[in-house]
N, C-alpha and C positions, 0 to 999 in steps of 0.2 A: 777864747774858749770856742768849743766845738757845739755847733746847734744841732739839737734833737731833730731826726728826720721825721716829717709828715707828709700825710697825704699822698700823692701819687708817688712821690720820690721815696717814700717809707716803703711802698707796696713793691715797687720796682727793684730795689734794693734788697729786700727781704727775698723776693721772687729769684733772684740771681744766687742765692745761696743754696748749696746742696746740704738738704737733711736739717738745717738750723729751724727753730720754731720759738714764736713769741712765749715768755713765760707768763702764764695765767697770773694776773692780779699784780703785774709789775711791769714796768717798761723796760725790758731786757729781751735778750736772745738766748736760746740753750741748745746745745747738742751733746750727745753721749758718742763718745768714740770708744770702739771695741779693738783689742789688740790680741795677738795670740797668747802674749804671756806677760806678766808684770814687768820684764826687762824692757820688753818693746814698750808699753805704755809709758813708763818712766823715762826711757830714751827719747820719746815723743815729747814727753813734758818738758825735758830737757831744752829740746830744740825750741819749743813753744815759748819757753820762758825767755830764751835769748831774743826771739822775734819780739815779744812783748817788750822787754826792755829797751829795745832800739826803738820802737815806737814810744816809748814812754806811756803805754797802756796795759794794765795788768788785769788779767781773767780773774775770776771767781772759780775755783775748781776742786774737785774732790776726786780721789783715786781710791779704788779697791780692786785690787789684783790686777786684772786686764781691763777695766774699765774706767774712763775718764769721762767725768759730767763737768762741761764747762758753761759757765755763764757768762755773758759780757752785757755791759752796760757804763756810758760814760757818767761817772756818778757827779761830776761837777756840772753836767749838762741836764742832770735828771732823767735820763734815759737813751736810747739808741741813737747813735749818731754815725756819722761816714768812719770813724775810727774803729768802731765795733764792728763795722762791716767789712773793713781792711783786715783787721785781725783775724775774723772769721774766715775769709779767704785765705790767709796766708796759712791758719792752721790747717785748713782741708788740703793745702798743697803739702805739706809736710810728711 
């Protein structure tokens, strides 16, 4: 099982992400992605879904038209782990 990130390790990991923030009242991170239209948003979600499946780590997300809100947390660890940081980085590169 993955270990929750804490202390300096957590601060450094979160600081290395672009545009991700901590979720208030929950041990999770989130980001809103904006695209030109629904097709681009859905295409990105498809690519992200394939990456998530490869990592066996699945996001919580919500899509309306060109906006995709993503929340990441490792449920069996009860919070943010390196798995979330790695998936966030991968999502940023898609």
